[in-house]
N, C-alpha and C positions, 0 to 999 in steps of 0.2 A: 340252502340258499347261499350263493357265493358272494363274498365281500372281498373287493380288491381295491387298494389305494396305493398310488405311486407318488414319488417325489423325484426331483431332478437327480438325486444321488442314489436312487434305488427304490425297492419296493417297501412301502410302509406297513401294509397288512395284506395278507392273502390267506383266506380261510373260509371254511363252510360254517354257516350258522343256521339254527332252526328259525322257522318263521315266527315272528313275534319276539325274538330275542333282542336284548339291548345291545346296541352296537355303538362303540365309541372310537373316534379317530382323532389322533392328536399328532401334529407335525411341528417341528421347531419353527418358531417365528423367524429365526435367522440360522442359516446353515453356513458355517465358515469353511470354505474350501481351502483357503490359505489364510491363517490368522492375520487380521489387520491389513489384508491386501486384496483378497478375493472372497466374495460372499454371495449368498442367495437370500433374498428377503421375501417372505411369504406375502402373496397378494389375495388369492382366493382359491376356491375349489371348483374344478370343472365338473359339469354334470349335476351340480347342486346350486341352482340359481340363488343368488343373494347370500350365500354363505361365505363370509370373508374373515371368519375367525379360524385360527389354526387348530382350534379344538372344537369338535362337534360331536354330538351324540343323538341317538334316536332309536326307534324300534324298526327292526328289519321286517318290512312287509313286501320287499321286492329285492332283486339282486342289486348290489352296489358296485359300481365301477367308476372310480373317480381319480383325478390327478390333482395334486397340490401344485398350483401355479406360483412360481417364484420369479422375482426380478433379479437378474444377474447384475451384480454391481462390482465395480473396481475402485480401489483407493488411489486417489491422486495426492501424493505427499509433496510438500515443498519445504526445503531447508533453506532459509534466508536469514541472514544476520540482522536485518532491519524490519522484519515482519513481511507479511504477504496476505493476499486475499485469493480465494478460489480453491483452496485445498479442501479435500473431503471425499465423500463417496459419490460416485456417479454410475447411473445405469449404463449397461453396455451400449455403445454407439452414441452416447450423449456427448455434447461438446462442453468441455471444461475451459474456462477462461481464468488464467492466473496472472496476477499483477504484483510487482514489487516496486519499491521506490527507485526512480532512475538515478538519484544522487542523494547523498546524505552529508550534511556539513559536519566537519569534525573541528578540532581545536585550531586556533589561529586561522590561517588561510588555506587549510587543507580540506579535502572532501573525498568521500568514497563514491566512485562512479560505477554504475552497473555495467558489466561487460557482457555476460551471457548466462543463459540457463545451460549448464554444461551438457553438451551433446544434443541440444534442442534448438535454441534460437538466440539471437542477440538483441531482441526487443524486450523491454521490461514488462510488456503485456503480451501474452501469447495465448492462442487458442488451439486446442487439439481435440480430436475425436478419440474418446476413451474406448480402447479395445482390449486393454490389459492394465495391470497395475503400473502406475507411473511414479517415479521418484525424481523430482526436479531439485537441482541445486543451483542457487543464484550465486554467481561469482562477481566480486567487486574489485576495483583497482583504486589505489589511493593516488590522487592527483592534486595539483595546486589549483585552488579556486581562483581563477584569473579575475573574476569580478570583484571578489573581496580584496585580492591583492591590489587591484587597480585603485580601489577606494582607499586602501591604506597608504598608497603612494601619492595619489592625486590630492586627497583631502589635506594632508599637511602642506603640500606645495601651494594649494589654493589659499590656505590660511596665511602662509608666509607671504604670498603675493599681495594679499589684502593688507597685511600689516605694513609691508614695504610701501605700497601705494599710499596708505594713510600717512605714513611718516613723511613721504615726499610732499604730500599736499600740505601738511602742517608746516613743513619747512618753507614752502613757497609763500604761504600765508604770512608766516612770521617775517620773512624778508620784505614783503609788501608793506607791512605796518611799520616796522622799525626802521627800514632803510631810509626814508625821507627825513626823519627826525635826526638820524645820525649825520646826514649830509648838511642839514641846516645848522646843526651845532658846530660843524666844522668850519663854517664861514666866519669871517672876522666880525661881522655885525650881528651875529646870531644872538648874543647875549642881550644887546640893546633891543632887538625886536621882541624878545620874550619879556623884557622889563616893561616895554611900552604897552604890550598887551595886558599886562597885569594892571598898570595905572589906568588904562582905559576902562577896564572892567570895574575898577573902583568908582 
């Protein structure tokens, strides 16, 4: 009785066995075509319904002709100084979506702004159909954070303006209260009026 088993990378077993003999088939759960870039992940055996383990065994009571079905996967790698999402393994023809921060605040009024994924695109979120291993590098440019800079300039000016306005208001109020008394004291009879007021109050 003939037993034959194949994998995507070659023949796993090909031999004659006697009827009733024990037969064992074992294929790797993962076959790395290119380490950490291109691999095959076991899914099931064809010709043997319900068998989804890479290791099977049984008694040969009929010819065996099976294929180990694998899913072809590619690695999407992302090199990003401020972190990313979406890196990992994807099956062939799947869509990968990768995202990096559009801007990162630095010290004082500076920020690092995303420029592009080198050789791919200029948006901080990009999608691509995976047909081969992909290595993405996120590039950033240091710029002045105009919003922060504006706050640093406008806020002190606003505070200075409020203080100046408060000082002018206090000055006007002071002139309004003290001004008439100074004028009445300057008149010739000012002292008599004040004395008369005191006597009346008594």
